[in-house]
SEVOFI-472510 format. One record per atom (N, C-alpha, C): residue in three letters; residue number from 1; atom name; x, y, z. Coordinates in steps of 0.1 Angstrom, whole numbers, plus 5000, padded with zeros to 4 digits. Layout:
<rs>
R  type  seq  atom    px    py    pz
R   ALA  NUM    CA     X     Y     Z
...
</rs>
This chain:
<rs>
R  type  seq  atom    px    py    pz
R   MET    1     N  0576  1919  3259
R   MET    1    CA  0573  1932  3255
R   MET    1     C  0556  1932  3252
R   ARG    2     N  0552  1926  3247
R   ARG    2    CA  0534  1928  3242
R   ARG    2     C  0529  1927  3252
R   ASN    3     N  0532  1916  3261
R   ASN    3    CA  0525  1915  3276
R   ASN    3     C  0530  1930  3283
R   ALA    4     N  0535  1938  3284
R   ALA    4    CA  0535  1949  3293
R   ALA    4     C  0529  1959  3287
R   LEU    5     N  0528  1961  3271
R   LEU    5    CA  0523  1971  3265
R   LEU    5     C  0507  1971  3260
R   TYR    6     N  0505  1957  3262
R   TYR    6    CA  0489  1954  3260
R   TYR    6     C  0475  1966  3259
R   ASN    7     N  0482  1972  3264
R   ASN    7    CA  0470  1985  3267
R   ASN    7     C  0474  1998  3271
R   ASP    8     N  0488  1999  3267
R   ASP    8    CA  0490  2016  3267
R   ASP    8     C  0495  2019  3254
R   ASN    9     N  0494  2030  3247
R   ASN    9    CA  0497  2037  3234
R   ASN    9     C  0502  2048  3241
R   SER   10     N  0512  2047  3250
R   SER   10    CA  0520  2061  3256
R   SER   10     C  0533  2059  3253
R   TYR   11     N  0542  2046  3245
R   TYR   11    CA  0551  2048  3246
R   TYR   11     C  0558  2054  3226
R   LYS   12     N  0568  2059  3231
R   LYS   12    CA  0567  2061  3215
R   LYS   12     C  0584  2055  3210
R   TYR   13     N  0596  2054  3223
R   TYR   13    CA  0608  2051  3222
R   TYR   13     C  0611  2038  3229
R   VAL   14     N  0617  2028  3225
R   VAL   14    CA  0630  2017  3233
R   VAL   14     C  0642  2024  3233
R   ILE   15     N  0649  2026  3241
R   ILE   15    CA  0663  2022  3241
R   ILE   15     C  0664  2011  3246
R   ARG   16     N  0678  2006  3241
R   ARG   16    CA  0683  1994  3245
R   ARG   16     C  0698  1993  3237
R   ASP   17     N  0704  1983  3246
R   ASP   17    CA  0716  1981  3240
R   ASP   17     C  0717  1971  3229
R   ARG   18     N  0729  1965  3225
R   ARG   18    CA  0732  1953  3215
R   ARG   18     C  0731  1948  3221
R   ASP   19     N  0726  1939  3227
R   ASP   19    CA  0726  1927  3238
R   ASP   19     C  0718  1915  3228
R   CYS   20     N  0724  1904  3225
R   CYS   20    CA  0720  1893  3210
R   CYS   20     C  0704  1888  3218
R   LYS   21     N  0697  1891  3232
R   LYS   21    CA  0689  1886  3235
R   LYS   21     C  0678  1893  3232
R   PHE   22     N  0680  1908  3224
R   PHE   22    CA  0671  1912  3220
R   PHE   22     C  0669  1907  3206
R   GLY   23     N  0674  1902  3199
R   GLY   23    CA  0675  1898  3182
R   GLY   23     C  0669  1908  3171
R   LYS   24     N  0667  1899  3161
R   LYS   24    CA  0659  1907  3154
R   LYS   24     C  0645  1910  3152
R   TYR   25     N  0641  1893  3156
R   TYR   25    CA  0626  1898  3160
R   TYR   25     C  0619  1909  3168
R   PHE   26     N  0627  1908  3176
R   PHE   26    CA  0624  1916  3187
R   PHE   26     C  0624  1930  3180
R   GLY   27     N  0629  1938  3171
R   GLY   27    CA  0627  1950  3166
R   GLY   27     C  0620  1949  3159
R   GLU   28     N  0615  1938  3149
R   GLU   28    CA  0606  1936  3142
R   GLU   28     C  0591  1939  3149
R   LYS   29     N  0591  1930  3159
R   LYS   29    CA  0577  1935  3167
R   LYS   29     C  0574  1949  3169
R   ILE   30     N  0583  1953  3180
R   ILE   30    CA  0581  1964  3184
R   ILE   30     C  0582  1976  3174
R   ASN   31     N  0585  1977  3161
R   ASN   31    CA  0581  1985  3154
R   ASN   31     C  0564  1983  3148
R   ASP   32     N  0561  1970  3150
R   ASP   32    CA  0548  1965  3143
R   ASP   32     C  0537  1973  3154
R   VAL   33     N  0543  1974  3166
R   VAL   33    CA  0533  1979  3180
R   VAL   33     C  0534  1995  3175
R   GLY   34     N  0541  2001  3168
R   GLY   34    CA  0543  2013  3166
R   GLY   34     C  0555  2025  3174
R   ILE   35     N  0566  2014  3178
R   ILE   35    CA  0575  2023  3191
R   ILE   35     C  0588  2022  3182
R   LYS   36     N  0593  2035  3184
R   LYS   36    CA  0609  2036  3179
R   LYS   36     C  0617  2026  3186
R   GLU   37     N  0626  2020  3182
R   GLU   37    CA  0635  2015  3184
R   GLU   37     C  0653  2020  3181
R   ILE   38     N  0656  2027  3195
R   ILE   38    CA  0668  2033  3196
R   ILE   38     C  0680  2019  3200
R   VAL   39     N  0690  2019  3192
R   VAL   39    CA  0699  2011  3197
R   VAL   39     C  0714  2020  3200
R   THR   40     N  0720  2016  3214
R   THR   40    CA  0729  2027  3219
R   THR   40     C  0745  2017  3209
R   ALA   41     N  0754  2028  3216
R   ALA   41    CA  0764  2026  3205
R   ALA   41     C  0767  2010  3214
R   TYR   42     N  0780  2002  3206
R   TYR   42    CA  0788  1995  3210
R   TYR   42     C  0794  1996  3221
R   ARG   43     N  0792  1987  3232
R   ARG   43    CA  0798  1988  3243
R   ARG   43     C  0800  2001  3251
R   SER   44     N  0784  2007  3250
R   SER   44    CA  0789  2028  3253
R   SER   44     C  0773  2024  3266
R   PRO   45     N  0779  2018  3280
R   PRO   45    CA  0764  2017  3288
R   PRO   45     C  0764  2033  3293
R   TRP   46     N  0771  2043  3292
R   TRP   46    CA  0765  2057  3299
R   TRP   46     C  0758  2064  3289
R   GLN   47     N  0761  2057  3275
R   GLN   47    CA  0743  2066  3267
R   GLN   47     C  0732  2063  3275
R   ASN   48     N  0729  2053  3282
R   ASN   48    CA  0718  2049  3291
R   ASN   48     C  0720  2049  3303
R   GLY   49     N  0727  2062  3308
R   GLY   49    CA  0729  2067  3324
R   GLY   49     C  0716  2065  3331
R   TYR   50     N  0705  2068  3323
R   TYR   50    CA  0692  2068  3333
R   TYR   50     C  0691  2056  3343
R   VAL   51     N  0688  2047  3328
R   VAL   51    CA  0685  2033  3331
R   VAL   51     C  0690  2024  3341
R   GLU   52     N  0707  2027  3341
R   GLU   52    CA  0717  2022  3342
R   GLU   52     C  0717  2023  3359
R   ARG   53     N  0713  2040  3363
R   ARG   53    CA  0712  2043  3375
R   ARG   53     C  0703  2036  3379
R   VAL   54     N  0686  2038  3375
R   VAL   54    CA  0677  2033  3383
R   VAL   54     C  0676  2017  3385
R   ILE   55     N  0681  2011  3376
R   ILE   55    CA  0686  1998  3378
R   ILE   55     C  0694  1995  3391
R   GLY   56     N  0702  2001  3391
R   GLY   56    CA  0713  2002  3403
R   GLY   56     C  0704  2004  3412
R   THR   57     N  0698  2014  3413
R   THR   57    CA  0691  2017  3428
R   THR   57     C  0680  2006  3435
R   ILE   58     N  0675  2002  3420
R   ILE   58    CA  0663  1991  3425
R   ILE   58     C  0671  1975  3430
R   ARG   59     N  0682  1977  3425
R   ARG   59    CA  0692  1964  3425
R   ARG   59     C  0700  1967  3442
R   ARG   60     N  0704  1976  3446
R   ARG   60    CA  0707  1979  3456
R   ARG   60     C  0698  1986  3467
R   GLU   61     N  0691  1987  3470
R   GLU   61    CA  0681  1994  3473
R   GLU   61     C  0668  1982  3476
R   CYS   62     N  0670  1974  3472
R   CYS   62    CA  0653  1963  3471
R   CYS   62     C  0661  1950  3470
R   LEU   63     N  0663  1944  3456
R   LEU   63    CA  0665  1935  3457
R   LEU   63     C  0678  1925  3459
R   ASP   64     N  0689  1932  3459
R   ASP   64    CA  0700  1925  3470
R   ASP   64     C  0699  1922  3484
R   HIS   65     N  0685  1924  3487
R   HIS   65    CA  0683  1923  3506
R   HIS   65     C  0670  1906  3505
R   PHE   66     N  0668  1903  3490
R   PHE   66    CA  0656  1895  3485
R   PHE   66     C  0658  1883  3485
R   ILE   67     N  0656  1870  3488
R   ILE   67    CA  0654  1860  3477
R   ILE   67     C  0642  1858  3470
R   VAL   68     N  0640  1857  3458
R   VAL   68    CA  0632  1859  3446
R   VAL   68     C  0626  1844  3445
R   PHE   69     N  0611  1841  3449
R   PHE   69    CA  0612  1828  3444
R   PHE   69     C  0605  1825  3429
R   ASN   70     N  0599  1832  3425
R   ASN   70    CA  0597  1832  3412
R   ASN   70     C  0591  1849  3405
R   GLU   71     N  0585  1844  3393
R   GLU   71    CA  0581  1858  3391
R   GLU   71     C  0572  1868  3394
R   THR   72     N  0559  1856  3402
R   THR   72    CA  0545  1866  3407
R   THR   72     C  0554  1871  3422
R   HIS   73     N  0565  1868  3426
R   HIS   73    CA  0570  1870  3439
R   HIS   73     C  0577  1879  3440
R   LEU   74     N  0585  1882  3423
R   LEU   74    CA  0596  1897  3419
R   LEU   74     C  0586  1904  3418
R   ARG   75     N  0572  1904  3412
R   ARG   75    CA  0568  1913  3405
R   ARG   75     C  0562  1922  3420
R   GLU   76     N  0556  1912  3426
R   GLU   76    CA  0548  1919  3438
R   GLU   76     C  0559  1925  3453
R   ILE   77     N  0571  1920  3450
R   ILE   77    CA  0580  1931  3457
R   ILE   77     C  0585  1941  3448
R   LEU   78     N  0584  1941  3436
R   LEU   78    CA  0589  1954  3427
R   LEU   78     C  0573  1965  3430
R   LYS   79     N  0567  1961  3428
R   LYS   79    CA  0551  1968  3429
R   LYS   79     C  0554  1978  3443
R   GLU   80     N  0554  1970  3457
R   GLU   80    CA  0557  1975  3466
R   GLU   80     C  0567  1985  3467
R   TYR   81     N  0579  1983  3462
R   TYR   81    CA  0589  1988  3459
R   TYR   81     C  0585  2005  3454
R   PHE   82     N  0583  2000  3441
R   PHE   82    CA  0578  2015  3431
R   PHE   82     C  0570  2020  3440
R   TYR   83     N  0560  2015  3449
R   TYR   83    CA  0550  2025  3454
R   TYR   83     C  0558  2033  3465
R   TYR   84     N  0563  2024  3476
R   TYR   84    CA  0574  2034  3482
R   TYR   84     C  0584  2044  3476
R   TYR   85     N  0585  2040  3464
R   TYR   85    CA  0605  2048  3457
R   TYR   85     C  0593  2060  3452
R   ASN   86     N  0586  2060  3446
R   ASN   86    CA  0577  2072  3437
R   ASN   86     C  0564  2083  3450
R   LYS   87     N  0563  2078  3464
R   LYS   87    CA  0552  2084  3468
R   LYS   87     C  0562  2090  3479
R   PHE   88     N  0573  2079  3486
R   PHE   88    CA  0575  2081  3501
R   PHE   88     C  0587  2084  3502
R   ARG   89     N  0596  2079  3489
R   ARG   89    CA  0614  2078  3493
R   ARG   89     C  0618  2099  3490
R   THR   90     N  0626  2098  3495
R   THR   90    CA  0630  2111  3491
R   THR   90     C  0643  2113  3484
R   HIS   91     N  0644  2120  3475
R   HIS   91    CA  0653  2121  3464
R   HIS   91     C  0663  2134  3463
R   LEU   92     N  0675  2129  3462
R   LEU   92    CA  0686  2142  3463
R   LEU   92     C  0681  2154  3449
R   GLY   93     N  0678  2146  3441
R   GLY   93    CA  0675  2157  3431
R   GLY   93     C  0664  2168  3427
R   LEU   94     N  0656  2155  3439
R   LEU   94    CA  0644  2168  3440
R   LEU   94     C  0644  2176  3454
R   ASP   95     N  0661  2181  3459
R   ASP   95    CA  0661  2189  3473
R   ASP   95     C  0661  2179  3481
R   LYS   96     N  0658  2166  3488
R   LYS   96    CA  0654  2155  3495
R   LYS   96     C  0639  2162  3497
R   ASP   97     N  0633  2158  3484
R   ASP   97    CA  0615  2154  3487
R   ASP   97     C  0612  2145  3481
R   THR   98     N  0599  2139  3479
R   THR   98    CA  0594  2130  3473
R   THR   98     C  0590  2136  3460
R   PRO   99     N  0583  2121  3452
R   PRO   99    CA  0584  2128  3439
R   PRO   99     C  0570  2134  3439
R   GLU  100     N  0557  2130  3444
R   GLU  100    CA  0545  2134  3450
R   GLU  100     C  0545  2139  3464
R   ASN  101     N  0545  2152  3465
R   ASN  101    CA  0547  2158  3478
R   ASN  101     C  0536  2156  3485
R   GLY  102     N  0535  2156  3495
R   GLY  102    CA  0526  2151  3508
R   GLY  102     C  0521  2166  3518
R   PRO  103     N  0513  2165  3523
R   PRO  103    CA  0511  2179  3532
R   PRO  103     C  0524  2176  3545
R   ILE  104     N  0530  2192  3552
R   ILE  104    CA  0536  2190  3558
R   ILE  104     C  0527  2187  3575
R   GLU  105     N  0533  2181  3582
R   GLU  105    CA  0524  2179  3596
R   GLU  105     C  0537  2189  3607
R   PRO  106     N  0535  2199  3611
R   PRO  106    CA  0545  2202  3618
R   PRO  106     C  0545  2197  3634
R   TYR  107     N  0527  2191  3639
R   TYR  107    CA  0526  2186  3648
R   TYR  107     C  0523  2173  3652
R   GLY  108     N  0520  2167  3660
R   GLY  108    CA  0521  2147  3660
R   GLY  108     C  0532  2144  3665
R   GLU  109     N  0529  2130  3670
R   GLU  109    CA  0542  2119  3673
R   GLU  109     C  0546  2119  3656
R   ILE  110     N  0561  2113  3661
R   ILE  110    CA  0563  2105  3645
R   ILE  110     C  0559  2091  3649
R   LYS  111     N  0557  2084  3637
R   LYS  111    CA  0553  2069  3633
R   LYS  111     C  0557  2067  3624
R   SER  112     N  0558  2053  3621
R   SER  112    CA  0564  2044  3610
R   SER  112     C  0555  2036  3609
R   ILE  113     N  0558  2032  3596
R   ILE  113    CA  0555  2019  3589
R   ILE  113     C  0564  2015  3580
R   PRO  114     N  0561  1998  3582
R   PRO  114    CA  0579  1992  3580
R   PRO  114     C  0568  1990  3562
R   VAL  115     N  0578  1990  3551
R   VAL  115    CA  0577  1985  3536
R   VAL  115     C  0590  1975  3536
R   LEU  116     N  0582  1964  3525
R   LEU  116    CA  0590  1954  3518
R   LEU  116     C  0598  1949  3533
R   ASN  117     N  0590  1946  3543
R   ASN  117    CA  0592  1937  3557
R   ASN  117     C  0597  1943  3566
R   GLY  118     N  0600  1958  3562
R   GLY  118    CA  0612  1966  3572
R   GLY  118     C  0621  1973  3567
R   LEU  119     N  0628  1968  3553
R   LEU  119    CA  0635  1972  3551
R   LEU  119     C  0638  1984  3547
R   HIS  120     N  0626  1990  3543
R   HIS  120    CA  0624  2003  3544
R   HIS  120     C  0613  2008  3553
R   ASN  121     N  0613  2022  3556
R   ASN  121    CA  0604  2026  3569
R   ASN  121     C  0593  2036  3557
R   ILE  122     N  0580  2042  3558
R   ILE  122    CA  0576  2053  3556
R   ILE  122     C  0573  2061  3570
R   TYR  123     N  0577  2071  3572
R   TYR  123    CA  0574  2079  3585
R   TYR  123     C  0561  2091  3580
R   PHE  124     N  0559  2092  3597
R   PHE  124    CA  0544  2102  3592
R   PHE  124     C  0546  2110  3609
R   ARG  125     N  0540  2121  3605
R   ARG  125    CA  0532  2122  3621
R   ARG  125     C  0517  2119  3625
R   GLU  126     N  0516  2111  3633
R   GLU  126    CA  0501  2111  3638
R   GLU  126     C  0497  2121  3641
R   SER  127     N  0486  2123  3634
R   SER  127    CA  0477  2140  3638
R   SER  127     C  0471  2140  3652
R   ILE  128     N  0474  2147  3656
R   ILE  128    CA  0463  2148  3672
R   ILE  128     C  0454  2164  3666
R   GLU  129     N  0443  2164  3672
R   GLU  129    CA  0438  2176  3673
R   GLU  129     C  0442  2189  3670
R   ILE  130     N  0450  2192  3681
R   ILE  130    CA  0453  2206  3679
R   ILE  130     C  0464  2206  3688
R   HIS  131     N  0478  2213  3684
R   HIS  131    CA  0484  2213  3698
R   HIS  131     C  0482  2219  3707
R   THR  132     N  0485  2216  3719
R   THR  132    CA  0480  2221  3732
R   THR  132     C  0485  2234  3733
R   SER  133     N  0499  2238  3734
R   SER  133    CA  0506  2248  3732
R   SER  133     C  0499  2260  3724
R   PHE  134     N  0499  2254  3712
R   PHE  134    CA  0491  2261  3700
R   PHE  134     C  0476  2264  3702
R   ILE  135     N  0471  2260  3711
R   ILE  135    CA  0457  2264  3713
R   ILE  135     C  0457  2278  3721
R   THR  136     N  0461  2275  3735
R   THR  136    CA  0463  2286  3743
R   THR  136     C  0469  2293  3741
R   THR  137     N  0482  2297  3729
R   THR  137    CA  0485  2307  3725
R   THR  137     C  0475  2316  3715
R   GLN  138     N  0473  2301  3708
R   GLN  138    CA  0461  2312  3697
R   GLN  138     C  0445  2320  3701
R   SER  139     N  0440  2310  3710
R   SER  139    CA  0424  2314  3722
R   SER  139     C  0429  2328  3728
R   ILE  140     N  0444  2326  3732
R   ILE  140    CA  0450  2345  3738
R   ILE  140     C  0446  2352  3729
R   ILE  141     N  0455  2352  3715
R   ILE  141    CA  0457  2364  3708
R   ILE  141     C  0442  2368  3704
R   SER  142     N  0431  2358  3702
R   SER  142    CA  0420  2360  3692
R   SER  142     C  0408  2369  3703
R   ASN  143     N  0412  2363  3715
R   ASN  143    CA  0403  2371  3721
R   ASN  143     C  0411  2385  3729
</rs>
């Protein structure tokens, strides 16, 4: 936890379950950093539904399809997936939009870039100067 937060003071809370892997030492150290620890009720995973859902999404859409060799490899996979997830993946909660809205390109050939060795793809339109039928229509209207 200390390594994850070494240069960031923006966190106020840590919500965790009652797993014994955290232990007493975890709670003491997290409070020393100035973060309040919130422990969910016994056998109540639904109390932390957001985390349960995002972990399930990461597992289903990413990690179930890879053999992870070591921690560095896992970090590389997750870094690429998080970039794709936050910038290009559509979300139903956002009306099938992406968290970081991009420009809408109505013209051009549809291209794709593979992400995570082709597990997912980023789709975009290859920009062309101006669509030819649009040029003729606009030039006729303006003259």
